[in-house]
C-alpha positions in Angstrom: -72.1 -43.1 -106.7 -71.1 -46.3 -107.7 -69.3 -48.4 -105.2 -65.2 -47.5 -105.2 -63.2 -50.5 -106.6 -59.4 -50.0 -106.0 -56.8 -51.7 -105.7 -55.9 -52.6 -102.1 -59.8 -51.5 -100.9 -59.3 -54.3 -98.8 -56.3 -53.7 -97.5 -57.0 -50.5 -96.8 -60.7 -51.3 -94.6 -59.2 -54.1 -92.7 -56.4 -51.1 -91.6 -59.5 -48.7 -90.8 -60.7 -51.4 -88.7 -57.8 -52.6 -86.9 -58.6 -50.2 -84.0 -61.7 -51.9 -83.2 -59.9 -55.2 -82.4 -56.5 -54.2 -81.0 -56.0 -53.5 -77.5 -56.1 -49.6 -76.6 -52.4 -49.7 -75.4 -51.3 -51.0 -78.7 -53.1 -48.2 -81.0 -51.4 -45.8 -77.8 -48.1 -46.5 -78.1 -48.3 -46.7 -81.9 -49.9 -43.3 -81.6 -46.6 -42.0 -79.5 -44.5 -43.3 -81.7 -46.4 -41.6 -84.6 -47.5 -38.5 -82.6 -44.4 -38.2 -80.0 -41.8 -35.8 -80.1 -39.4 -38.5 -82.6 -42.2 -39.4 -84.4 -42.9 -38.2 -87.9 -46.3 -37.0 -87.7 -45.0 -34.9 -84.3 -42.0 -33.2 -85.9 -44.4 -32.3 -88.9 -47.0 -30.7 -86.1 -44.6 -29.1 -84.2 -42.3 -27.7 -87.0 -45.7 -26.3 -89.4 -48.3 -25.4 -86.5 -46.4 -25.5 -83.2 -48.5 -27.9 -82.0 -47.9 -31.0 -79.5 -49.7 -34.0 -79.0 -48.3 -36.4 -76.1 -49.9 -34.7 -72.9 -51.4 -32.3 -74.4 -55.5 -32.5 -74.6 -55.1 -32.7 -79.0 -53.4 -35.8 -78.1 -56.2 -37.2 -75.9 -59.0 -35.9 -78.9 -56.4 -37.6 -81.6 -56.6 -41.0 -79.5 -60.1 -41.4 -78.7 -61.6 -40.5 -82.2 -58.5 -43.5 -84.1 -60.0 -46.0 -81.5 -63.5 -44.9 -82.1 -63.4 -44.5 -86.2 -64.3 -48.0 -87.0 -67.7 -47.8 -85.6 -68.0 -44.5 -87.5 -66.7 -45.9 -90.5 -68.7 -48.9 -90.6 -72.0 -47.1 -89.7 -71.4 -44.6 -92.2 -70.4 -47.0 -94.9 -73.6 -49.2 -93.8 -75.8 -45.7 -94.8 -74.3 -45.3 -97.8 -74.5 -48.4 -98.9 -78.1 -48.6 -98.3 -79.1 -46.0 -100.7 -80.5 -47.6 -103.3 -78.5 -47.4 -107.1 -82.0 -46.9 -108.9 -82.1 -43.5 -107.2 -78.7 -42.2 -108.2 -79.0 -43.8 -111.5 -82.5 -42.2 -111.6 -80.4 -38.6 -110.1 -77.9 -39.2 -113.1 -80.2 -40.0 -116.1 -82.0 -36.5 -114.9 -78.1 -34.6 -115.3 -76.3 -34.8 -111.8 -72.9 -35.3 -111.8 -70.9 -37.3 -109.0 -70.9 -34.6 -106.7 -74.8 -33.0 -107.0 -75.6 -37.2 -106.7 -73.3 -37.1 -103.1 -74.8 -34.1 -102.0 -78.5 -34.2 -102.8 -79.2 -37.9 -102.9 -76.6 -40.2 -101.0 -76.3 -37.5 -97.9 -80.0 -36.7 -96.9 -81.0 -40.6 -98.2 -77.8 -41.8 -95.7 -78.9 -39.0 -92.7 -80.0 -40.9 -90.1 -76.5 -43.4 -90.5 -74.5 -40.5 -90.0 -76.1 -39.5 -87.1 -76.0 -42.7 -86.0 -72.3 -42.9 -86.8 -71.0 -39.8 -84.6 -73.1 -40.5 -81.6 -71.8 -43.8 -81.4 -68.6 -42.8 -82.5 -68.6 -39.8 -79.8 -69.9 -42.4 -77.5 -67.3 -44.9 -77.7 -64.2 -41.7 -77.8 -66.4 -40.9 -74.1 -65.2 -44.4 -72.7 -61.6 -44.5 -73.9 -59.0 -45.5 -71.8 -56.0 -47.2 -72.8 -54.7 -45.5 -76.2 -55.6 -41.9 -74.5 -53.5 -42.6 -71.4 -50.6 -43.9 -72.9 -50.6 -40.3 -75.4 -51.8 -37.7 -73.1 -51.6 -38.9 -69.6 -53.6 -38.4 -66.9 -53.2 -34.9 -66.0 -56.2 -33.6 -63.7 -57.7 -30.5 -65.1 -56.0 -30.9 -68.5 -56.1 -34.3 -70.0 -57.4 -36.3 -67.6 -60.7 -37.9 -69.0 -63.5 -39.6 -66.9 -62.5 -43.1 -67.7 -59.2 -42.5 -66.4 -60.1 -40.4 -63.1 -62.7 -43.3 -62.5 -59.4 -45.2 -62.6 -56.9 -43.5 -60.5 -60.6 -42.9 -58.1 -60.3 -46.5 -57.8 -56.9 -47.0 -57.1 -56.7 -43.9 -54.6 -59.7 -45.7 -53.2 -62.4 -43.0 -53.4 -64.8 -45.2 -54.3 -67.7 -42.5 -54.1 -65.9 -40.4 -56.8 -65.8 -43.6 -58.7 -69.1 -43.8 -58.2 -70.2 -41.1 -59.1 -68.4 -40.5 -62.3 -69.2 -44.7 -63.2 -73.0 -43.9 -62.5 -72.5 -40.4 -64.7 -71.0 -42.2 -67.5 -73.2 -45.4 -67.6 -75.8 -42.3 -67.9 -74.9 -40.2 -70.9 -73.7 -43.6 -72.8 -77.5 -45.4 -71.9 -79.1 -42.1 -73.7 -76.3 -41.9 -76.7 -76.9 -44.8 -77.2 -80.9 -44.2 -77.2 -80.5 -41.2 -79.2 -78.6 -43.7 -81.9 -81.2 -46.1 -81.7 -83.8 -43.3 -82.7 -81.6 -42.7 -85.7 -81.5 -45.9 -86.9 -84.9 -47.7 -86.5 -87.6 -46.6 -88.9 
């Protein structure tokens, strides 16, 4: 498959990468406005699917996903671009259509990048604090995430809990990064 070229591609890619450089509170505020009761996405989700995002686990998932998306996007893009043009052209010359090239050539040859992208995205989402707190709040047992639990444990002076959660987060993140590097190495 040839690289997609269209008017506005650079603008779209820049928008995809914005959550990487914006402060999480800015991303959280924008999500709150879009997903809240008066936001167009929030209103549509409520009317069509009876879904709510604000102060809900789904809101935490969406916020963490939005913030981690740039890492996933960049890793996937690099993986797809690493597939040699000659290999794709050879498949087309043998009669493969674009979907067949994608399914049978590009995805299998990009598999390691796909795996690394989703591991990195999950690891980044695991550590998300600002946007998640803005959208989902910190309701223990409902929307509290590890980073918000650490913050509120420190705020309450419960250093043993803060250290335990921090240690677990470091260990899990370390393991995820090691797993990701296995997929990126040859």
